[in-house]
N, C-alpha and C positions, 0 to 999 in steps of 0.2 A: 451370497449373503452380504449385506452392507455393514461394514464395521464403523461403529461410531466412535469419534475421537474428539479431544478438545480442540478448542479454537486455535490454541498455540501449536498443537501438534499438526493441525491442518495447515497453518501457515508454514511451518517448518517443512513439511512434505511438498506443499505447493511450490515454495521457493527453491527446493532442492530439484524439483522436476522441470522447472521454467527457465527460460532464457532470462537474461538480465532485464530486458524491457518489459517482461511480465512479472517481475518479482513485486511482492506486496508487502504491506506493513499491517500491524494490528489495527491502526486507524482506518486504513482501507477496508479491512474485514469488517469493522464496526459499522462503517458507512454502507457496505453491502448488505449486512444484516438489517439495518435500519430500513432500507429501500425495498428489501425482498422478504419482508416478515413472513408471508405466507409459506415460502420455501423453507425457512428455518424457524420452525415452530419451537424446537427444543434448543437447549443450550449445547447440545452435542452436534458435531459436524460429521459429515460422510464424505471422504475424498471422492468416491465414485459417483456420489449423487450431486455434490455441490461444486465440484471444481470446474466443470464445463460451464455451468451458468456463471461462475465467478469470473472466468476468463472472458466469456462474452460481455459481461458487465464492465470489466476492466478495460477492455479494448475499445468500448464505446464511450468511455470517459473522455472529456477534454483533457488536453495535455496538463494543464495547470492542476486539475483535480487529482491527478495521479501522484503529485507531490505531497499530498496530505500526510502529516506525520513525519515528513522527511525535512532535513535541512536544506533549503533551496538557496543556492548561491545567487540566484537571480533576485531574490527578495532582500538580500543583504544591503544595507545602507553604507555607501562609501562616502566619506566626506574628504573634501580637498582641503588640506591644511597648507598654510603658507610654507613655502620653501625656506629652510634656514641654510644660510651659507655660513660656513665656518672659515674664518681666516686665521691662519696660524703663524 
């Protein structure tokens, strides 16, 4: 029997069972749900039914898309300020 759980609980369980390169965010789950509407008709999730399709979808994403919802250091803007020399 398949146990239905909330999206948040699915995320928690998925991340607990996954290596660091397959960990997800709520933003990624929302994106998956939008793209796979027929698979996710209800608001409830099933770890046994949805985890393997989610992992397949996640591994097929371009690397940039996996950072949705995360702070990416690559996108930070660094400004070069003039050096200040103090003479004492």
